[in-house]
C-alpha positions, 0 to 999 in steps of 0.5 A: 588401568590396573590389570583386573585379577581373575575372579574365582566365581562368575558374577551377574554385571551391575547395572541390570534392567529396572524391574517394571510391574504390569502397569506399562502393558496394561496402559499399552494395550489400552491404546490399542482398545480405544483405537480398535473399538472405535473401528467397531463403533463406525461399523454401528454408525454406517446406517446413520451415516448413509441416511445422513450423507446419502452415500452408498456402500462403496463410500463407507467401504472407502473409509476403513481402506484408507485408514490402513493406507494412511496408517502405513504411510504414517508408521514411517515418521513414527517409527523413526521418531520412535528410535530418536525421542522419548516414546511415551511423550510420542505416544501420548501426543499421538493419543492427543491427536487421535482424540481431537480427530474423533471430535472432528469425526463427530462434528463432521458436516458432510461425507467429504469432512468425515473422510478427512477426519478419518485419514487424521484418524488412520495417521496417528494410529501409526504409533505401534512402533513406539508401543513395541520398542517400548514393550521390548524395554520394559520386559525381560527377553524371557517374557517378551512374547508373553506381554506381546500377547497381552499388549494385542489382547487389547485388540479383543476387548477394544472390539468387544467394547466397540460393538456392545457400547458403540450400538448402544450409544448409536441408538440413544444418541445418533451416529455421531456419538459413535465418535464422541463416546471415545473423546473421553476414553482417548483423553484418559489414555492419553494421560496415562501413556504420559505418566509411564516412565521410559524405559532405557533402551537396550538394558533387557537385551543386555540382561538377556545376553549376560544370562545365558551366554558366555561372558565375552572376554572371561570364558566363565558362565553366569551363575545359572541361579540368577537366570531362567534360561541356562542354554548358551547362545552362539558367539555373535556373527559379527562385531557391530560398529554402527553409531545409531544416533547419527546412522544414516537412513541408508545405513539404518535400512542396510542393516535392517535388510541384513537380518534374515530372522526378522524378515522369516518373522514378517513373512510368517506374520503376513502370511498369518494376517493375510489368512485371518483377514479372509477368514474374518471377512468371509466366515459369515457367508461361508456358513450362510452358503455352505451350511445354510444357516441364517445370518445370526446363526453364522454369526454366532459360529464366527464368534466360536472361531473368534473364541478360538482365535482369542486364545491363540493371541494370549496362549501363544506368548505364554507357550513361547515363553514357558519353552524358552525358560526351559532352555528352548532358545528357538521356542519362539520359532518352533511355536510359529512354525508347528501352530502354522503347520498345525492350523492348515491341517486342522483348517483344511478339513474344517472348511471342506466339511459339510458336517456343521459340528465337525466344522465347529469343533476343528474351527475352534482348534484351528482358530487357536492354532492360527492366531498362536504364532502372533505374539511369539512372532511379534517378540522374536522380530523385537528380539533380533533387532537392537534397541536403537533401531525397533522403531523403524523395524516396526515400520517395515513390519506395518508395510510388509503386513500391509499385504495381508489386507489383500485376504479378502479380495483374493477369497472373493476372486477365488470364490467367483471361480470355485465357490466359497467353500473351495476358495476358503479351503484352497487358501488355508495350506498357503499358511503351512508355507509361512511355517515351512519358511520360519523353521529357517530362522531356527539356524539364524535366530540364536546368532541374531539374538546373540548379536543383538545382546552384544550390541546392547552391552557395546552401546551401554558401555558397561565396565566389563570389557566387550 
């Protein structure tokens, strides 16, 4: 091979990632919307189920808990397949199975059949590994947190539709229509997912690496006019040698276990979901017991908290990406960390206060700060994992984050001992611990990010020497 002459001016490497529009994130958000919406419809069907099958509140409560368990178990095969096969086809197949499970729910002749059908729903809802892997390859790294927030906003839309339309459907047609109403929606979403293009794995990471790092082997910086972020990354901490297509399960999980930034992010997200789940479950009772509100009034104040949480889910990604584009490489780390600390500072007096107006204002602010870390945290976890392992990394994330489901139980136990006000105020500072842990990632995240970019270039086999 002829020796390459030194170029007078640096150039952007060929083979840039394909530019995708808004369609992929909207369609993927729809998968979350129908799944979460159906769960809310189930809540609307409780009275009809108990009347038809003669079951207790405990039996009804087992249904969502079993779905969570099966969803975690199902994440393992879905995560493996998401790293090995066409992800859009995998998700479309999952949505078809989910739609079929909806029909089985509607046709259930008894509680046992309904329980089995709900397990089927939980299994196919484990498709998030494919979704987050796709998002990471559809959109540039500098926009990844924003797109994660838009994807997760599907849950907010679905919850609203499930509460509103589910109630209407059950009122008009009985409890079975809480499930029938989602069958055509599931079929349409499956069709839309199947039509999505399959993005190349790792091209977005390679582009980001080219845009803000020094080009390996040349010492020349990329033309600043071609990028938004200009702060250089540190050198990759090591040289990758793993063949991701043939790597054993042991090799894959040894690789994942060594990514410290990923684990810091997972810990912060788990603490977030722990606190959020506890507050969502007990907030109505808090307002009823502490502020002597009626059920309707307590629900209205809880909705105010939900409004702040919705702003945080959407705003966290936009904020983190804006800071990243201004050159703050650790932007996602800082948004997660400082929002977590801020949420603890604001929400602790909110729940200790006996002044309803003050509590309401603080809960709006605190609810926003509580959910600000979600999108940048999810983006961070994707940033530091090579594209070929993101499905299995999402499986680990699902397992770890499932611990957050214990939030309502812990609040309940503490409430029996201390009362509900002290119980909730007592667990809020735990969120600050998550923020402090996240700050540790500021030392490891840039290097982990550099490694992912270097690996993307190695796997893509660019003509430029690496």
